[in-house]
C-alpha positions as a printed Julia matrix, in Angstrom:
260×3 Matrix{Float64}:
 161.05  108.88  157.79
 159.16  106.06  156.07
 155.83  107.8   156.85
 157.15  111.0   155.3
 158.24  109.15  152.13
 154.81  107.49  151.83
 153.08  110.88  152.11
 155.43  112.36  149.52
 154.78  109.51  147.05
 151.03  109.77  147.65
 151.12  113.5   146.97
 153.04  112.95  143.72
 150.55  110.29  142.54
 147.56  112.54  143.29
 149.27  115.47  141.53
 149.89  113.33  138.44
 146.28  112.11  138.39
 144.91  115.63  138.67
 147.28  116.95  136.02
 146.88  114.26  133.39
 143.58  112.44  133.96
 140.65  114.48  132.54
 138.1   112.63  134.65
 139.91  113.12  137.95
 138.44  116.58  138.45
 135.27  118.31  137.35
 135.6   120.08  134.02
 132.59  121.76  132.44
 131.6   122.84  128.98
 128.77  125.07  127.79
 125.72  124.19  125.67
 124.38  127.11  123.63
 121.19  127.26  121.57
 117.86  128.87  120.78
 114.24  127.83  121.38
 111.39  128.73  119.0
 107.71  127.91  118.88
 106.04  126.06  116.02
 105.56  129.3   114.09
 109.24  130.28  114.13
 108.78  132.85  116.91
 111.36  133.0   119.7
 110.34  131.68  123.12
 111.62  133.36  126.25
 111.53  132.06  129.82
 111.87  128.42  128.77
 113.44  126.52  131.67
 116.56  124.65  130.56
 118.03  121.95  132.82
 121.04  119.66  132.54
 121.02  116.6   134.8
 123.82  116.86  137.36
 124.05  120.67  137.13
 122.44  122.36  140.13
 121.58  125.69  138.51
 119.06  125.61  135.61
 118.74  128.56  133.28
 116.04  130.24  131.16
 115.97  131.48  127.6
 116.3   135.24  127.12
 114.17  137.59  125.01
 115.78  136.18  121.87
 115.01  132.61  122.91
 118.72  131.92  123.49
 120.31  130.04  126.36
 123.69  128.98  127.76
 124.09  126.23  130.32
 127.05  124.28  131.68
 127.5   120.51  131.39
 129.93  117.83  132.51
 131.51  115.65  129.8
 130.0   112.2   129.44
 126.33  111.32  129.21
 124.42  114.61  129.01
 120.68  114.85  129.61
 119.09  118.22  128.8
 115.41  119.13  129.18
 113.25  122.09  128.15
 110.03  123.15  129.89
 107.6   126.05  129.58
 104.06  126.15  130.91
 101.54  125.64  128.13
 104.06  124.03  125.76
 105.15  120.46  125.07
 108.21  119.37  127.05
 111.33  118.07  125.33
 114.24  116.0   126.66
 117.39  114.77  124.91
 120.25  112.51  125.93
 123.61  112.33  124.15
 127.34  111.85  124.83
 129.9   114.67  124.82
 133.49  113.7   125.64
 135.14  117.12  125.77
 134.47  120.17  127.92
 133.97  122.86  125.29
 131.38  125.25  123.87
 128.84  123.13  122.02
 126.3   124.79  119.67
 122.88  123.12  119.74
 120.37  122.93  116.89
 117.35  125.22  117.1
 114.64  123.61  119.19
 110.9   124.01  118.61
 108.35  123.7   121.38
 104.73  123.35  120.29
 102.04  125.2   122.2
  99.57  122.75  123.71
  95.93  123.53  122.87
  93.56  124.27  125.75
  91.42  121.27  124.84
  92.23  117.85  123.46
  91.53  116.87  119.88
  92.96  117.22  116.42
  94.16  120.53  115.0
  95.35  121.65  111.59
  98.35  123.96  112.05
  97.9   127.01  109.84
 100.2   129.98  109.2
  99.92  131.52  112.67
  97.45  129.44  114.69
  95.62  126.15  115.16
  92.29  125.24  113.62
  90.4   122.68  115.68
  88.73  119.95  113.61
  85.44  118.62  114.89
  85.03  114.91  115.6
  82.56  113.01  113.39
  81.51  109.4   112.85
  81.51  107.06  109.89
  79.31  104.09  109.03
  79.31  101.19  106.56
  76.9    99.95  103.93
  77.12   96.36  102.67
  75.9    94.32   99.73
  76.73   90.8    98.57
  80.1    91.71   97.08
  81.44   94.75   98.9
  81.33   97.11  101.86
  81.57  100.91  101.61
  82.31  103.47  104.33
  80.72  106.92  104.51
  81.22  109.93  106.76
  78.35  111.55  108.62
  78.29  115.33  108.93
  80.02  118.3   107.34
  83.78  118.93  107.28
  85.53  121.63  109.3
  86.62  124.36  106.87
  90.35  125.14  106.93
  90.9   128.33  104.97
  94.42  128.88  103.62
  95.91  131.9   101.81
  96.01  131.4    98.05
  99.74  132.19   97.92
 100.43  129.29  100.31
  99.77  126.8    97.5
 102.74  125.54   95.51
 101.92  123.63   92.33
  98.41  123.14   93.62
  99.45  121.69   96.99
 100.17  123.0   100.46
 102.48  121.74  103.19
 100.57  121.46  106.44
 100.84  119.95  109.89
  98.24  118.02  111.85
  98.6   118.3   115.63
  97.07  115.45  117.63
  96.64  116.17  121.34
  95.26  113.71  123.88
  94.59  115.67  127.08
  93.55  112.86  129.41
  95.19  109.64  128.15
  98.32  108.57  126.26
  98.17  109.25  122.55
  96.6   106.63  120.29
  98.97  105.95  117.42
  98.16  104.25  114.14
  95.7   106.85  112.86
  95.42  107.27  109.09
  94.55  110.21  106.9
  92.23  109.5   103.96
  91.42  111.65  100.92
  87.65  111.94  100.35
  86.81  112.1    96.66
  83.03  112.32   96.42
  79.76  111.7    98.26
  81.54  111.62  101.64
  82.87  108.13  100.91
  86.08  107.08  102.67
  86.6   103.94  100.62
  85.39  100.42   99.95
  86.42   96.77  100.19
  85.59   94.15   97.55
  85.02   90.86   99.37
  86.02   88.36   96.7
  89.36   89.9    95.78
  90.08   91.65   99.1
  90.58   94.79   97.04
  90.9    97.83   99.34
  89.99  101.05   97.55
  91.01  103.81   99.95
  92.76  107.1    99.26
  95.6   106.85  101.78
  97.8   109.95  102.03
 101.53  109.99  102.63
 102.65  111.67  105.82
 105.53  111.88  108.26
 104.6   111.23  111.88
 106.57  112.59  114.83
 105.72  111.7   118.42
 106.5   114.83  120.45
 105.39  113.41  123.81
 103.08  110.74  125.22
 100.12  113.02  124.54
 101.19  115.08  121.52
 101.83  113.85  117.99
 102.49  115.77  114.79
 101.94  114.75  111.17
 103.57  116.55  108.27
 101.39  116.36  105.16
 101.51  117.72  101.63
  97.9   118.06  100.47
  95.79  119.38   97.63
  92.69  121.45   98.43
  89.89  119.01   99.15
  88.28  116.91  101.88
  90.15  114.6   104.27
  89.27  112.23  107.09
  91.66  111.5   109.95
  90.48  108.11  111.18
  90.76  106.85  114.76
  91.56  103.15  114.72
  91.44  100.78  111.77
  88.84  100.34  109.04
  88.26   96.63  108.49
  85.63   94.39  106.91
  84.05   94.01  110.35
  83.85   97.76  110.98
  80.31   99.07  111.15
  80.8   102.42  112.92
  83.82  104.48  113.91
  85.11  107.97  114.58
  87.6   110.47  113.27
  88.14  114.08  112.21
  86.74  115.48  108.97
  88.13  118.66  107.41
  88.26  120.51  104.11
  91.2   122.56  102.84
  90.17  125.53  100.75
  91.2   129.06   99.68
  89.14  132.27   99.34
  89.08  131.84   95.54
  87.79  128.28   95.77
  85.07  129.35   98.2
  83.95  132.07   95.77
  83.66  129.49   92.98
  81.45  127.29   95.17
  78.95  130.1    95.79
  75.81  129.89   93.62
């Protein structure tokens, strides 16, 4: 009789736990979203995984996906061959339908280097070197070589400027951060340093840097037509030679004006 009472009490306790404790059994919600590429085009067949869920899913022809999750710490990842991978971790406490923000996966170039992202493609910028010239009071830095031409549609300019993106892809090694973009004004000069006053005369540009992965970085820039140098490393008073990427933003009208 006592054994029967113990079993009855145990059954009641288990029933209460299952009925009223949300973590006592596995409840699942659904994450829903859409994946695009960097040019706002939908991406299909992107593999979507949630840690702890056995069955991954893929985006459909509209780039949309639905995948189940368990409340708590949720880790979701996105993968497609030829594109940068993305992974996010966040906390969701309720099992419900959760709309996700649109996700963008950037196509990885076939070769490493620096690319200016144009309207529908990438323009690879060739690597060039710079050198320094010194006198008693100052040091000046000059670029060797010609810039890579980046031709933009005339209607892409707003108030004489254009919003662009610079994609930095390191194929073999982790990405080197700390690069700076300089505006080149004339005679291929990057800038100069006055020794006595430590006056640095460089045309630094404002940008917003986003690290997409260990090998892919993206800079958002708002630039006027002109010449720019994306420097690898730091320019200091001890610098004698260095490397970077040299490019020129132009439009068909500006090119016509340059012709003799």
